[in-house]
PDB file of N, CA, C and O in Angstrom:
ATOM      1  N   MET A   1      -3.717 -41.159 -61.073  1.00  0.00           N
ATOM      2  CA  MET A   1      -4.602 -42.068 -61.769  1.00  0.00           C
ATOM      3  C   MET A   1      -5.448 -41.459 -62.755  1.00  0.00           C
ATOM      4  O   MET A   1      -5.721 -42.024 -63.814  1.00  0.00           O
ATOM      5  N   ILE A   2      -5.901 -40.238 -62.415  1.00  0.00           N
ATOM      6  CA  ILE A   2      -6.793 -39.580 -63.452  1.00  0.00           C
ATOM      7  C   ILE A   2      -5.987 -39.134 -64.592  1.00  0.00           C
ATOM      8  O   ILE A   2      -6.508 -39.076 -65.706  1.00  0.00           O
ATOM      9  N   GLU A   3      -4.666 -38.789 -64.396  1.00  0.00           N
ATOM     10  CA  GLU A   3      -3.822 -38.368 -65.424  1.00  0.00           C
ATOM     11  C   GLU A   3      -3.597 -39.535 -66.370  1.00  0.00           C
ATOM     12  O   GLU A   3      -3.583 -39.327 -67.583  1.00  0.00           O
ATOM     13  N   VAL A   4      -3.420 -40.759 -65.869  1.00  0.00           N
ATOM     14  CA  VAL A   4      -3.232 -41.917 -66.660  1.00  0.00           C
ATOM     15  C   VAL A   4      -4.543 -42.182 -67.485  1.00  0.00           C
ATOM     16  O   VAL A   4      -4.537 -42.508 -68.672  1.00  0.00           O
ATOM     17  N   ILE A   5      -5.510 -42.027 -66.825  1.00  0.00           N
ATOM     18  CA  ILE A   5      -6.823 -42.249 -67.713  1.00  0.00           C
ATOM     19  C   ILE A   5      -6.889 -41.201 -68.829  1.00  0.00           C
ATOM     20  O   ILE A   5      -7.184 -41.537 -69.976  1.00  0.00           O
ATOM     21  N   ASN A   6      -6.625 -39.974 -68.509  1.00  0.00           N
ATOM     22  CA  ASN A   6      -6.742 -38.979 -69.559  1.00  0.00           C
ATOM     23  C   ASN A   6      -5.664 -39.182 -70.731  1.00  0.00           C
ATOM     24  O   ASN A   6      -5.885 -38.807 -71.882  1.00  0.00           O
ATOM     25  N   LYS A   7      -4.546 -39.773 -70.352  1.00  0.00           N
ATOM     26  CA  LYS A   7      -3.525 -39.989 -71.427  1.00  0.00           C
ATOM     27  C   LYS A   7      -3.878 -41.305 -72.174  1.00  0.00           C
ATOM     28  O   LYS A   7      -3.718 -41.381 -73.393  1.00  0.00           O
ATOM     29  N   CYS A   8      -4.297 -42.207 -71.535  1.00  0.00           N
ATOM     30  CA  CYS A   8      -4.617 -43.583 -72.193  1.00  0.00           C
ATOM     31  C   CYS A   8      -5.890 -43.547 -72.928  1.00  0.00           C
ATOM     32  O   CYS A   8      -5.998 -44.259 -73.926  1.00  0.00           O
ATOM     33  N   PHE A   9      -6.887 -42.786 -72.542  1.00  0.00           N
ATOM     34  CA  PHE A   9      -8.229 -42.867 -73.130  1.00  0.00           C
ATOM     35  C   PHE A   9      -8.829 -41.444 -73.388  1.00  0.00           C
ATOM     36  O   PHE A   9      -9.936 -41.157 -72.933  1.00  0.00           O
ATOM     37  N   PRO A  10      -8.111 -40.581 -74.102  1.00  0.00           N
ATOM     38  CA  PRO A  10      -8.625 -39.303 -74.326  1.00  0.00           C
ATOM     39  C   PRO A  10      -9.984 -39.223 -75.025  1.00  0.00           C
ATOM     40  O   PRO A  10     -10.784 -38.344 -74.705  1.00  0.00           O
ATOM     41  N   GLN A  11     -10.240 -40.065 -75.912  1.00  0.00           N
ATOM     42  CA  GLN A  11     -11.496 -40.025 -76.677  1.00  0.00           C
ATOM     43  C   GLN A  11     -12.727 -40.409 -75.743  1.00  0.00           C
ATOM     44  O   GLN A  11     -13.857 -39.986 -75.987  1.00  0.00           O
ATOM     45  N   GLN A  12     -12.442 -41.238 -74.657  1.00  0.00           N
ATOM     46  CA  GLN A  12     -13.511 -41.674 -73.893  1.00  0.00           C
ATOM     47  C   GLN A  12     -13.828 -40.832 -72.646  1.00  0.00           C
ATOM     48  O   GLN A  12     -14.908 -40.955 -72.068  1.00  0.00           O
ATOM     49  N   VAL A  13     -12.914 -40.010 -72.253  1.00  0.00           N
ATOM     50  CA  VAL A  13     -12.935 -39.294 -71.057  1.00  0.00           C
ATOM     51  C   VAL A  13     -14.317 -38.479 -70.904  1.00  0.00           C
ATOM     52  O   VAL A  13     -15.016 -38.525 -69.891  1.00  0.00           O
ATOM     53  N   LYS A  14     -14.608 -37.725 -72.058  1.00  0.00           N
ATOM     54  CA  LYS A  14     -15.839 -36.919 -72.059  1.00  0.00           C
ATOM     55  C   LYS A  14     -17.090 -37.904 -71.738  1.00  0.00           C
ATOM     56  O   LYS A  14     -17.963 -37.571 -70.936  1.00  0.00           O
ATOM     57  N   GLU A  15     -17.104 -39.076 -72.391  1.00  0.00           N
ATOM     58  CA  GLU A  15     -18.195 -39.986 -72.172  1.00  0.00           C
ATOM     59  C   GLU A  15     -18.241 -40.507 -70.728  1.00  0.00           C
ATOM     60  O   GLU A  15     -19.317 -40.658 -70.150  1.00  0.00           O
ATOM     61  N   TRP A  16     -17.070 -40.777 -70.159  1.00  0.00           N
ATOM     62  CA  TRP A  16     -16.891 -41.264 -68.745  1.00  0.00           C
ATOM     63  C   TRP A  16     -17.018 -40.174 -67.694  1.00  0.00           C
ATOM     64  O   TRP A  16     -17.015 -40.475 -66.500  1.00  0.00           O
ATOM     65  N   GLU A  17     -17.134 -38.864 -68.121  1.00  0.00           N
ATOM     66  CA  GLU A  17     -17.019 -37.870 -67.150  1.00  0.00           C
ATOM     67  C   GLU A  17     -18.181 -37.886 -66.010  1.00  0.00           C
ATOM     68  O   GLU A  17     -17.916 -37.718 -64.819  1.00  0.00           O
ATOM     69  N   PRO A  18     -19.412 -38.091 -66.471  1.00  0.00           N
ATOM     70  CA  PRO A  18     -20.422 -38.297 -65.386  1.00  0.00           C
ATOM     71  C   PRO A  18     -20.083 -39.340 -64.280  1.00  0.00           C
ATOM     72  O   PRO A  18     -20.253 -39.126 -63.080  1.00  0.00           O
ATOM     73  N   LYS A  19     -19.613 -40.428 -64.782  1.00  0.00           N
ATOM     74  CA  LYS A  19     -19.304 -41.490 -63.739  1.00  0.00           C
ATOM     75  C   LYS A  19     -18.081 -41.142 -62.880  1.00  0.00           C
ATOM     76  O   LYS A  19     -17.971 -41.454 -61.694  1.00  0.00           O
ATOM     77  N   LEU A  20     -17.201 -40.486 -63.576  1.00  0.00           N
ATOM     78  CA  LEU A  20     -15.943 -39.978 -62.853  1.00  0.00           C
ATOM     79  C   LEU A  20     -16.342 -39.090 -61.784  1.00  0.00           C
ATOM     80  O   LEU A  20     -15.880 -39.216 -60.650  1.00  0.00           O
ATOM     81  N   LYS A  21     -17.283 -38.088 -62.135  1.00  0.00           N
ATOM     82  CA  LYS A  21     -17.791 -37.170 -61.086  1.00  0.00           C
ATOM     83  C   LYS A  21     -18.615 -37.849 -60.066  1.00  0.00           C
ATOM     84  O   LYS A  21     -18.683 -37.355 -58.941  1.00  0.00           O
ATOM     85  N   GLU A  22     -19.245 -38.935 -60.356  1.00  0.00           N
ATOM     86  CA  GLU A  22     -20.003 -39.589 -59.374  1.00  0.00           C
ATOM     87  C   GLU A  22     -19.006 -40.312 -58.411  1.00  0.00           C
ATOM     88  O   GLU A  22     -19.301 -40.386 -57.218  1.00  0.00           O
ATOM     89  N   MET A  23     -17.907 -40.816 -58.849  1.00  0.00           N
ATOM     90  CA  MET A  23     -17.016 -41.581 -58.027  1.00  0.00           C
ATOM     91  C   MET A  23     -16.027 -40.596 -57.360  1.00  0.00           C
ATOM     92  O   MET A  23     -15.535 -40.871 -56.266  1.00  0.00           O
ATOM     93  N   ILE A  24     -15.749 -39.508 -57.982  1.00  0.00           N
ATOM     94  CA  ILE A  24     -14.835 -38.443 -57.391  1.00  0.00           C
ATOM     95  C   ILE A  24     -15.547 -37.097 -57.435  1.00  0.00           C
ATOM     96  O   ILE A  24     -15.478 -36.381 -58.435  1.00  0.00           O
ATOM     97  N   PRO A  25     -16.188 -36.779 -56.416  1.00  0.00           N
ATOM     98  CA  PRO A  25     -16.974 -35.568 -56.360  1.00  0.00           C
ATOM     99  C   PRO A  25     -16.186 -34.311 -56.708  1.00  0.00           C
ATOM    100  O   PRO A  25     -16.733 -33.308 -57.168  1.00  0.00           O
ATOM    101  N   SER A  26     -15.037 -34.394 -56.499  1.00  0.00           N
ATOM    102  CA  SER A  26     -14.182 -33.063 -56.840  1.00  0.00           C
ATOM    103  C   SER A  26     -13.477 -33.195 -58.270  1.00  0.00           C
ATOM    104  O   SER A  26     -12.605 -32.394 -58.606  1.00  0.00           O
ATOM    105  N   TYR A  27     -13.861 -34.157 -59.027  1.00  0.00           N
ATOM    106  CA  TYR A  27     -13.282 -34.253 -60.352  1.00  0.00           C
ATOM    107  C   TYR A  27     -13.492 -32.952 -61.200  1.00  0.00           C
ATOM    108  O   TYR A  27     -14.626 -32.516 -61.396  1.00  0.00           O
ATOM    109  N   GLY A  28     -12.495 -32.412 -61.643  1.00  0.00           N
ATOM    110  CA  GLY A  28     -12.578 -31.212 -62.531  1.00  0.00           C
ATOM    111  C   GLY A  28     -12.769 -29.944 -61.754  1.00  0.00           C
ATOM    112  O   GLY A  28     -13.064 -28.925 -62.378  1.00  0.00           O
ATOM    113  N   ILE A  29     -12.628 -29.909 -60.453  1.00  0.00           N
ATOM    114  CA  ILE A  29     -12.886 -28.762 -59.616  1.00  0.00           C
ATOM    115  C   ILE A  29     -11.584 -28.566 -58.901  1.00  0.00           C
ATOM    116  O   ILE A  29     -11.009 -29.525 -58.386  1.00  0.00           O
ATOM    117  N   LYS A  30     -11.113 -27.373 -58.857  1.00  0.00           N
ATOM    118  CA  LYS A  30      -9.919 -26.886 -57.987  1.00  0.00           C
ATOM    119  C   LYS A  30     -10.414 -26.703 -56.640  1.00  0.00           C
ATOM    120  O   LYS A  30     -11.193 -25.785 -56.381  1.00  0.00           O
ATOM    121  N   LEU A  31      -9.979 -27.580 -55.709  1.00  0.00           N
ATOM    122  CA  LEU A  31     -10.430 -27.413 -54.371  1.00  0.00           C
ATOM    123  C   LEU A  31      -9.877 -26.238 -53.639  1.00  0.00           C
ATOM    124  O   LEU A  31     -10.441 -25.861 -52.611  1.00  0.00           O
ATOM    125  N   VAL A  32      -8.788 -25.615 -54.102  1.00  0.00           N
ATOM    126  CA  VAL A  32      -8.249 -24.409 -53.528  1.00  0.00           C
ATOM    127  C   VAL A  32      -9.189 -23.258 -53.799  1.00  0.00           C
ATOM    128  O   VAL A  32      -9.180 -22.263 -53.074  1.00  0.00           O
ATOM    129  N   GLU A  33      -9.986 -23.379 -54.818  1.00  0.00           N
ATOM    130  CA  GLU A  33     -10.929 -22.395 -55.158  1.00  0.00           C
ATOM    131  C   GLU A  33     -12.434 -22.747 -54.673  1.00  0.00           C
ATOM    132  O   GLU A  33     -13.375 -21.985 -54.896  1.00  0.00           O
ATOM    133  N   ASN A  34     -12.556 -23.888 -54.037  1.00  0.00           N
ATOM    134  CA  ASN A  34     -13.868 -24.294 -53.497  1.00  0.00           C
ATOM    135  C   ASN A  34     -13.627 -24.785 -52.036  1.00  0.00           C
ATOM    136  O   ASN A  34     -13.584 -26.000 -51.846  1.00  0.00           O
ATOM    137  N   PRO A  35     -13.481 -23.994 -51.077  1.00  0.00           N
ATOM    138  CA  PRO A  35     -13.175 -24.500 -49.740  1.00  0.00           C
ATOM    139  C   PRO A  35     -14.378 -25.337 -49.078  1.00  0.00           C
ATOM    140  O   PRO A  35     -14.171 -26.174 -48.200  1.00  0.00           O
ATOM    141  N   GLU A  36     -15.605 -25.045 -49.561  1.00  0.00           N
ATOM    142  CA  GLU A  36     -16.711 -25.844 -48.990  1.00  0.00           C
ATOM    143  C   GLU A  36     -16.642 -27.242 -49.430  1.00  0.00           C
ATOM    144  O   GLU A  36     -16.905 -28.174 -48.671  1.00  0.00           O
ATOM    145  N   LEU A  37     -16.274 -27.397 -50.708  1.00  0.00           N
ATOM    146  CA  LEU A  37     -16.154 -28.861 -51.282  1.00  0.00           C
ATOM    147  C   LEU A  37     -14.964 -29.516 -50.674  1.00  0.00           C
ATOM    148  O   LEU A  37     -15.020 -30.719 -50.418  1.00  0.00           O
ATOM    149  N   LEU A  38     -13.882 -28.817 -50.419  1.00  0.00           N
ATOM    150  CA  LEU A  38     -12.693 -29.255 -49.803  1.00  0.00           C
ATOM    151  C   LEU A  38     -13.103 -29.843 -48.450  1.00  0.00           C
ATOM    152  O   LEU A  38     -12.784 -30.996 -48.159  1.00  0.00           O
ATOM    153  N   GLU A  39     -13.749 -29.128 -47.689  1.00  0.00           N
ATOM    154  CA  GLU A  39     -14.172 -29.547 -46.291  1.00  0.00           C
ATOM    155  C   GLU A  39     -14.996 -30.815 -46.476  1.00  0.00           C
ATOM    156  O   GLU A  39     -14.767 -31.808 -45.786  1.00  0.00           O
ATOM    157  N   GLU A  40     -15.968 -30.788 -47.417  1.00  0.00           N
ATOM    158  CA  GLU A  40     -16.877 -31.969 -47.557  1.00  0.00           C
ATOM    159  C   GLU A  40     -16.049 -33.243 -47.861  1.00  0.00           C
ATOM    160  O   GLU A  40     -16.197 -34.285 -47.223  1.00  0.00           O
ATOM    161  N   VAL A  41     -15.177 -33.094 -48.866  1.00  0.00           N
ATOM    162  CA  VAL A  41     -14.295 -34.207 -49.319  1.00  0.00           C
ATOM    163  C   VAL A  41     -13.529 -34.702 -48.204  1.00  0.00           C
ATOM    164  O   VAL A  41     -13.487 -35.911 -47.977  1.00  0.00           O
ATOM    165  N   HIS A  42     -12.828 -33.732 -47.382  1.00  0.00           N
ATOM    166  CA  HIS A  42     -12.022 -34.134 -46.353  1.00  0.00           C
ATOM    167  C   HIS A  42     -12.857 -34.870 -45.258  1.00  0.00           C
ATOM    168  O   HIS A  42     -12.404 -35.872 -44.705  1.00  0.00           O
ATOM    169  N   ALA A  43     -13.972 -34.403 -44.984  1.00  0.00           N
ATOM    170  CA  ALA A  43     -14.754 -35.058 -43.896  1.00  0.00           C
ATOM    171  C   ALA A  43     -15.244 -36.448 -44.269  1.00  0.00           C
ATOM    172  O   ALA A  43     -15.238 -37.380 -43.465  1.00  0.00           O
ATOM    173  N   SER A  44     -15.682 -36.547 -45.561  1.00  0.00           N
ATOM    174  CA  SER A  44     -16.068 -37.767 -46.128  1.00  0.00           C
ATOM    175  C   SER A  44     -14.896 -38.797 -46.106  1.00  0.00           C
ATOM    176  O   SER A  44     -15.033 -39.943 -45.678  1.00  0.00           O
ATOM    177  N   THR A  45     -13.814 -38.327 -46.568  1.00  0.00           N
ATOM    178  CA  THR A  45     -12.604 -39.326 -46.617  1.00  0.00           C
ATOM    179  C   THR A  45     -12.266 -39.731 -45.198  1.00  0.00           C
ATOM    180  O   THR A  45     -12.036 -40.915 -44.949  1.00  0.00           O
ATOM    181  N   ALA A  46     -12.227 -38.824 -44.281  1.00  0.00           N
ATOM    182  CA  ALA A  46     -11.886 -39.197 -42.869  1.00  0.00           C
ATOM    183  C   ALA A  46     -12.794 -40.201 -42.200  1.00  0.00           C
ATOM    184  O   ALA A  46     -12.389 -41.056 -41.413  1.00  0.00           O
ATOM    185  N   GLN A  47     -14.141 -40.024 -42.596  1.00  0.00           N
ATOM    186  CA  GLN A  47     -15.200 -40.925 -42.038  1.00  0.00           C
ATOM    187  C   GLN A  47     -15.003 -42.371 -42.733  1.00  0.00           C
ATOM    188  O   GLN A  47     -15.031 -43.397 -42.054  1.00  0.00           O
ATOM    189  N   ILE A  48     -14.819 -42.383 -44.018  1.00  0.00           N
ATOM    190  CA  ILE A  48     -14.633 -43.659 -44.674  1.00  0.00           C
ATOM    191  C   ILE A  48     -13.362 -44.340 -44.248  1.00  0.00           C
ATOM    192  O   ILE A  48     -13.350 -45.569 -44.186  1.00  0.00           O
ATOM    193  N   LEU A  49     -12.199 -43.577 -43.924  1.00  0.00           N
ATOM    194  CA  LEU A  49     -11.047 -44.221 -43.588  1.00  0.00           C
ATOM    195  C   LEU A  49     -11.024 -44.616 -41.969  1.00  0.00           C
ATOM    196  O   LEU A  49     -10.194 -45.385 -41.483  1.00  0.00           O
ATOM    197  N   GLY A  50     -11.988 -44.013 -41.289  1.00  0.00           N
ATOM    198  CA  GLY A  50     -12.062 -44.167 -39.867  1.00  0.00           C
ATOM    199  C   GLY A  50     -11.113 -43.322 -39.060  1.00  0.00           C
ATOM    200  O   GLY A  50     -10.628 -43.689 -37.990  1.00  0.00           O
ATOM    201  N   LEU A  51     -10.881 -42.161 -39.648  1.00  0.00           N
ATOM    202  CA  LEU A  51      -9.918 -41.263 -38.999  1.00  0.00           C
ATOM    203  C   LEU A  51     -10.617 -40.091 -38.032  1.00  0.00           C
ATOM    204  O   LEU A  51     -10.017 -39.170 -37.477  1.00  0.00           O
ATOM    205  N   ASN A  52     -11.930 -40.353 -37.987  1.00  0.00           N
ATOM    206  CA  ASN A  52     -12.613 -39.342 -37.102  1.00  0.00           C
ATOM    207  C   ASN A  52     -12.295 -39.567 -35.607  1.00  0.00           C
ATOM    208  O   ASN A  52     -12.265 -40.699 -35.123  1.00  0.00           O
ATOM    209  N   LYS A  53     -12.050 -38.410 -34.872  1.00  0.00           N
ATOM    210  CA  LYS A  53     -11.693 -38.606 -33.396  1.00  0.00           C
ATOM    211  C   LYS A  53     -12.956 -38.679 -32.696  1.00  0.00           C
ATOM    212  O   LYS A  53     -13.865 -37.871 -32.888  1.00  0.00           O
ATOM    213  N   ASN A  54     -13.016 -39.676 -31.861  1.00  0.00           N
ATOM    214  CA  ASN A  54     -14.186 -39.907 -30.949  1.00  0.00           C
ATOM    215  C   ASN A  54     -13.866 -39.957 -29.646  1.00  0.00           C
ATOM    216  O   ASN A  54     -14.742 -40.141 -28.801  1.00  0.00           O
TER     217      ASN A  54
END
């Protein structure tokens, strides 16, 4: 999806970047290089989707 946005709206992406980062905390960050953020995103996603084991 982000690739489509970048291809279709290359002039607007810089302007939209703050909102994209708000909606997608890992936007522009390689999670393989940031294990703390990966864990945070994984936990948040699991909670939102109701995948947490109880």
